[in-house]
Phi, psi and omega in degrees: 000159182300322182298324178293321178297317180296315181296321178297318177300310182297318179299325182280312192267328185302312179300320180294315185289322178296318179296321178297320180299322180296328182276324191250337184082009176272125185303134177298322182298320178296310182299316180297317180298318178296322179294322178295313182292315187283328188245357182059051179064040178069027179251359183286164178301318180294319181293319184285321187258345184227008182050039183238088182272001184252002182066031183286118179281164182293321182253114182220120174047041178076004179054032185236084173215150184288147173087008181295138180251011180277134183264005177099351180288142184236163176221122183265140177202161177283140180218152179264135176239154181245131177280169179297332179278003176095349181280158183249155173213159183248143175221157171263121186229150176277134178242160180288140175243131184245157178286332179202172183289329178300316178296322180297315180294317180298318181292321179299314180292320178297322178297311180298324184282327190238353182296143181232156177277178181297331180276003177093350180281155179297137179288327182234065185296134177088359184290325180287122179088354177293126184257352178265116185299320181297320179292321179297319178297319181295321178300315181295318180294318180294332178279003176061048176300322180229156180278344181298130181286346180252019185298316180300315180298319180296316181296314180299320181300316180292319180299317182285313185299321184254013175050050185289342180293343177299334181276358175274348190238000187277165176254155179221136177054037175077001181268127182280143175275004183113185182294147179296134180295139179278121177248130184248129181237130176259122179256139184235114173287118196300329184220164184243167174063222176248096190229141177059072176286141181284130174286344182274317180225097189302341180289347186263132170236136179300322181296321178297312179301312186299318182290315181296313184290326177302317180292323177295316180295322179300315180296318180294322179291321181297330179295339178265001179095004176292147166269125188238132172242159176230143181279337188235092179291336180235133182295329186278353186268127176276146181222147179293143185303307186296324182292330177295316177294321181290342177296346181277005179306128181088356179263170181263343184199144175238129179231123175258125188266129181212168158237158191257173177212148174233115184070197182246000180242186179287134177218103184270008180268342187242122180214012186290140170284152179217140173250120175272116186249177186281149180290160181297134179217110185288346185274339182225170181250004182295332178292327179291319176296317179303313181295317182296312181292321179300316179299319181295310185290323177299321179293321178299317179297316181299316182290315184293318180276350182054051180290154180285331182253149183290154178294152181223161170226152172201167178234160175218122182267141177291145177279354180249158174274085191292327181264000173069023181263006178083002180245126183269079179222027186271159181282142175286317184279132187301320182293321178289325177297318178298318179296321181293325180298333179254016172062045179237129177296137183220156175219154168252119185253111180267116184271077181061199188242129175275009167266359177258125186300311183298315181296319182295317178298323177297316183289343179280346183267120184298326180295325176294317181295322179296320179295320180290322177299318178296320181293317180292321179296318179297318179298318179292323178295319177297319182295317184268359179072033179268150179243143183293134179281155178287153181109161184287151173275136175282108186280160170282175180297138181239129178294123186303322185281358182243089184293157178299130181277140180291157178297145180286145180294155181282114185230167174250141174248121187252138179257112181218166172288318174212159183298323181283344183266077183297329182294338182275358185297129179264340181174165175229135190230143174284328183259125184303317184293330175294322177296317181296318181297331183256022180258108183279176178304137177088358179248163178232161172254127182245147173273189184299333184265005180084012178278133178288121176251350176203134179236120179269094179275150178295331179223159175296159177302318176271078191288355179278356182270147172239141176246118187255138179256112181219167172287315177213154184300322181288339185268072183298331181293339181275358185299129179265339181175163174232134189230144174280331183259124184301313182297328177295321178295316180298315183293339180253020180260107183276172176305138180090355180245166178222163174257126182246147172276185184296340182261002177091007178282141179284119177263333184200139173230131178306130185302322176300124191283161172256172183244133179235127179269120184294132178250161178302131179094350179291148170233155180296327179298316181292320179295316180299317180297319182298323185257011174068032178232198178229166186298318182299321179297318180294317179299314181296321183289341186242005183296323181294320181282325183229085185301337183273359181294139173221170178302341182244009183220119170219164182236145176302133179099343176297142176258098186273137173276126180246118179260000000 
């Protein structure tokens, strides 16, 4: 399986590359990313037959740099090159052959450190000692290590996806790499006052949860040595969306804490966590960090809360050029737009749905929130390579009657047609939601004991139901499809659409909002009813754009965001 291939690669290369980094100052994350791209996790012809995982050709920059460990032996193979116009062509070229992988890594680092151009200048200036992986990747790409025009993007993608920077900060054989790097995280409690009361459990307000959990998460992060800031020192104080994101200036990450809602009533069918991450931006790498961290934290929430539906991420781009630079790559959400203006990766983290009874009851228990704060802090510490400091963690308030739950045992979740049919197994997963996401029709997810924990039926048990995807129930012409399986309808529901049952009730609305242009005679009550939401939600979503909006006042021509 792919996971075994990846683990074998890491077991083989990480010790070699870390030791090389100590000697040469070339980042381990950069070297590992190049090896993944160039050798396909050590499965390429060059890696297998020539111990050459970096694609190092026989002739490079005049072959004149200090510290080379190549003995002159070559291995010829066909290779693809890319022209400036983007087209590809194939050539047979001689590549370096090494006696072992250690020599290959040493020669690769010596090349990056000492190779020169025809004018005598360094081909990769600044690469030695560079501690920012993104900058190191850019240096390598600018030095034309590869002809591929997307080489920089490929390397960054691997570094982020597989968290390779963790190998830039670790210790080996008791030797310290130096002081732990200071990582700063800005936390944003999503709402103020008493906001977004749960229709499922009236004691719950999203604003109460967001403020309480932000403080718990801040304490858990500080225990790992993070520097933590918060945008909202007082729960009762309202703050402008963009200013909250901009408060992260000088920080490494911005996280806005929320719980989600679907419609205005109780809906116990929807409980997935979601991380809203930054839109694609080819000019910077903060969107890549946002996506990577968002995927990790959404998954942590799903596992900790044991949600029935898998974690998700999505982005939403503004239809306007918000920063006025002529490029339409701006964030729709004000807090993320603010974070982007100060060049800080940001996410909005929705902790399941407070329209779901089970999820809301879970979020009301302080002991559960403390456990989730610890889990999210650990995930962020793992991502940034932080180590827990000695001394007690300052916990948030814990309800006496709700004791701390023990950690769940480490298990495998297997995807098979039946427990006895081992040959049908498609995969085994540590994370239950990953197993569920990869479970096709006709297969089941089993725990360690062979118990079915998820069954992917071709149709719902109540197969007489249809789930329709439309903009509005009355707008039958907008229907994109009708589905027997609820999750299929949800997965095919784009921004601005909703999933309706047979009676026209809204079961799910894509969190990414749609836009409604106010017409003469419209009222917020009528608009809210049409889109399965409520007046307060519409007012809150549009207050930043239209400060004069109230539950009883709107103007013709306004473009209202409907969630």
